[in-house]
N, C-alpha and C positions, 0 to 999 in steps of 0.2 A: 531475122529469121521469120519465115512465112507461116510456120506451124500455128494452127489455131489455138492449140493448147499453150504454146509459148506466149502468144499474144494475150491469152487469158491470164497467165501468171503475171505478165507485165502490168496488165490493167488492174489486177487485184492488188498488186503492190502500190501502184500509183493512186489507188482509191483508199488506202489506209489512212487512219486519223493521225497524220503527222503534221507538224507545224509548217506546212508548205508555204504559208504566206511569207516566211522569211526568205524565200527564194524569188519572190515577185520582183521582176525587173533586174535581177542580179546576174553576175557573170561568175561561172564556176569553171575552174581549171582542173582537169583530171588527167593524171599521168597513169600509164598502164591502161589506156582507154580501150584497147582491143582485147584485154584479158578477161578472165572468167567473171570477175566482179565488175570491172569498169564497163564492159560492154552492156551488161544487164542494167547497170546504173544509168547509163546514157539512154537506153531505151525507156526506162521509167521516167526520167526527166523530160524526154521529148514527148512522152505520153501526157505528162502534166501540162506541157506547153499546148498540146493539141486539144485536150479536154477542158482545161481550166484557164486557157489564155495566160499562162504564167509569165510569158515574156522573159524566160530564163535563157541566157546565152551560154552555151557549152563550148569550152575550148578543150579539145581532145588532143593530148600529147602522146605520141608514139614514135617508134623508130621506122616503121614501114608504112609509107603512104599507100602502096598497092594493097597491103593487107587491110588497112583501115578503110580504104575505099570499097573493097569487097564487102566488108562487114557493115559499113554505115552508108551504103549507096543510097538508101532511101532518104537520108538527111543531107547528102553531100551539097546540094544546092540550097538547103534551107538557111534562112538568114540567122537562125538561132544556133547553128552548128558551124564550128570551125575546126579543121584538123591542122595541127602543127607537127611537122616531122622533126623530132629532136631526141637526142640521147641525154637522159637526165644526169649522166656523169659529167656532162659539160655544162658550164654556166649558161644561164638563160639571158645574159646581158645583150646578146645580139639578136634575140628573138623579138620580133615586132608584135608585142602584145600590150594592149592598154591596161589600165588598172583592173584588177579582179577583186571579187568579194570573198570567194571561198576557194581554197586550194586543197585538193585531195591527192595525196601522194600514194598511189596504189602500185607503182611499177616496182617489180622485184622478181627475181627467180624464186619459184615456189615448188620445185619438185626435185626428187633425188638425183636424177642424171644431170640436171643443171648444176646442182650443188657440187657434184663430183667432177664434171667436165669444165665448169666455169666458176671455180671458187672465188676468183678475184672479182668477177662481175657480180657475183652474189653479194659480196661484202660492200663493194663500192656503191651499188645502187641504194643500199640501205644507209650508208654513211655519207659518202660524197654527194650522191644524188639527193639525199635528204637535206643536206646543208645547202645545196644549190637551190632547192625549192623553198627552203626557209628564207634564204636571202631574197629570192624573188618575191615571196609573200610580204616581207618587210618593205622592200623597195616599191611594191605596187599597192601598199596600204590595204592588204587583205583584212577582212573582218575576222576571219578564222582560218586556221590551218589544221588539217586532219592528216595524221600519219597512220596509215594502215599497218598495225603491228600484228603479232601472231601469238597463238597459244604456245609456240615454241620458246618464247622468252621465259616460261616458267621452268624449263629444264625437266629433269627427272623427278618424279614424285618421291619425296623422302620417306613416305609411308606414314606421315603424321596427319594427313588430311585426306578426305574423300574428294572434295571439290576445290579447285584452285580459285581463291578470291584474288582480286587485283593486286593485293600486297604480298602474294606468295612468291617465294623465290627458291626454286629447287636446284639440283646439282647439274652443272654443265662442265664437262672436261674441255676447257678452252684450247688445249694443245692438240687438237684434232682437225682434220679437214672438214668434217661435218659440222663443227662448231661455228663455222663462218656465218651460217644463216641466223641461228638464235642470238649469237653474240652481237652481230651487226644490227639486228632488230633492237636489242637492248641499247646499243649505242645510239641508234636513231631516236629512241624514246628520250634518252638523256639529252640529245641535241635539242629536241623540242622543249624540254624543261629549261635548257640554257637560254634559248631564244625567248621564251616566256619571261624569264627573269631579266635578261640583259637588254633585250630589244623591245620588251613590252608586247610581244606577239601573243594573240589569243590562240591557244592550241588545245586540241583534243586528240585522244589516242584510242581509236576503236581497235580492239584485239580480236581478230578473226580466228576462228577455229578451222578445222579441216572442212573446207567448203567444196561443194560439188554442184553440178548442174549442166544443162545442155550447152552453155557457153564455154565449156572447158576447152583449153587449147589442145590442138592435135598433137603437140610435142610433149604434153604433160605425161610424166611417168609415175605419178603417185599410184599406189596400189588400188585405191578407189577408182581412179580413172581407167586403169587397165581392166578392172572388173567391168566397168561400164562399157568399154569398147567390146569386150567379149560378149556382154549381154545384148548389145545392139545387134551384133552379128549372129546372135543366137548360138554362140560357141560355148564350150565348157569354161567355167570361171577358174582361172589359174591363181592359186594361193601359194605365195612364196615364203610362207612361215607357218607356224602353228596357228596363227590367227587369234591369239589370246590378247593381243593389244587392245586396250579398252580406251576409246577416244570419244570426244564430242565431235559431232558433225553438224553441218548447217547447209541446207539447200540454198542455192544462190539467191532466190527471192527473199529469204529471211536474212541472209547476210547483208543484202542491199538495204532492206528496211531498217535493220539494226544500225548499219553505217549511217544512214540518213538521220535516224533518231539521235545518234551521238553528235553528228555534225550540227543539227538544228536545235537540240535541247540539252546537250551535255554541258557540264560545268568546265570552265576554263582550267586547263592543266590536268584534268582527270582522265584516267584510262577506264575503259568499259569492255567487259567480256561480251562478245556476241555469240551466244550459245543457247541451247535449249535442252533441258534434261530428258525430254522425250526422244532426243536423238543421240543419247549416250549409248553406244553400241560397240560390241567386240567386232574386230575385223572379220573373223570367220562368219559371224552372223550377217554382216554386210554382204559377204560373198554368197551366203545361202539365200538371202533375200533376192539378189539379182539372178541367181541360178533358177530360183523358183519362178520368177516373173518371165524369164526367157525360156523355160522348159528344158534346162540343161542341168549339169552337175558340177560340183566343185572338185578340181583335181589339184594335186600338189606338185610344185616344181621348184628346184633350187634356184635362187637368184644368181645372176652373174656378178663378177667382181665390181663392175661399175655401179650396178644397182645397190649392192651391199654397202659400198662406200657412202652412198647417199642416204641410206635408211636412217630414220630416227632411232635413237637408243631408248627413248621413253616407251614404257610398256603400259602406262596408265596416265592419261591426261584428260581429266574431266573438269570443265570450267563451270564456275558458279555464275549464273546470269542475273542474280538478284539485283545487282546495282543498275543494270540497264532496264530491267523490268520495273524498277521503281520510277523510271522516267515515263512508263506507260507502254513499253514495247513488249510484244509477245510474238513468238513464232507462229506462223500460219500453217506450216507443213511438218508433219511427222516424217520419220525416216522412210517408211514404206511408200508414202505418197510422193515424197521428193524423188525417190529412186524411180518410181513408176513414171512420173512426169518426165524425168531425164531421158529414160529409155524410149518412151513413146515419141518425144519431140525429136530426138536424134534419128530415130528410124524414119520419121516423116520428112526430115531434112536431107536424108541420104540420097 
């Protein structure tokens, strides 16, 4: 992305006081490389290579080479970047990759229409795909495996806490279509613990909350993403509920810095919430912020059946970030700034 503001956010993230030395001369495999989190992460790592001579080799895994080439054209001939076309639901035994030091599994369906239209693929990427990557990590002597989990594993708030700590477990009705995503993320976490115990693999579990930013996928159907598209086009913001859902949100730059802190400084076997209490906002207030920035208004519209089937039933999901903050991580962007940057960058890229 050519936007000066985007490059500024990448540079600011790459300049944070993280334990970057642990990546010196290392090889990092990233699935979901072209996604919201993966693409920003790769930009940050390549920035570290450029400014700090980190000599970190990135292997980007994705299903579409054409999409990846369009996104990572600036790196395509760089000796520190390699793209591998592969579906994580298939074993990596035939993929010609030498030993790796870090494996980050970020590939997953992450939005309502995908949950409703591809429930099987949603589940398999988080279970079969995770096992394939875990087997690969063991076979290739990885120093550490990171499984990108989700705030959705907490289920619905039972009304007994305000913030979800990492040991919280709320209600999920597993006998529903929508349960495929949170239940498969829970199973993926359990697989990580099994490989830690049985195979001696070093694992960490960063739990991402509702993340947003200019690297969002064009196919994403989350409410936040639809608001952003409306805001970029300076159209009215369409709210498909009362908007009283109270969630934690994270700007992509903070999601990536949190992910890197967990990868490089987290304790083997531990899960960490990546969230910031300054970005705990009701959905209707998110809509209002975007409407204000774009000079429009919020209007109400009923969701269609496919959207409704993919909606989360949780009405309050606020994460406690204190465990990650104890490692030294702090968010750099509040909600208003993150949204403003997202809209400005996407307009510049249009």
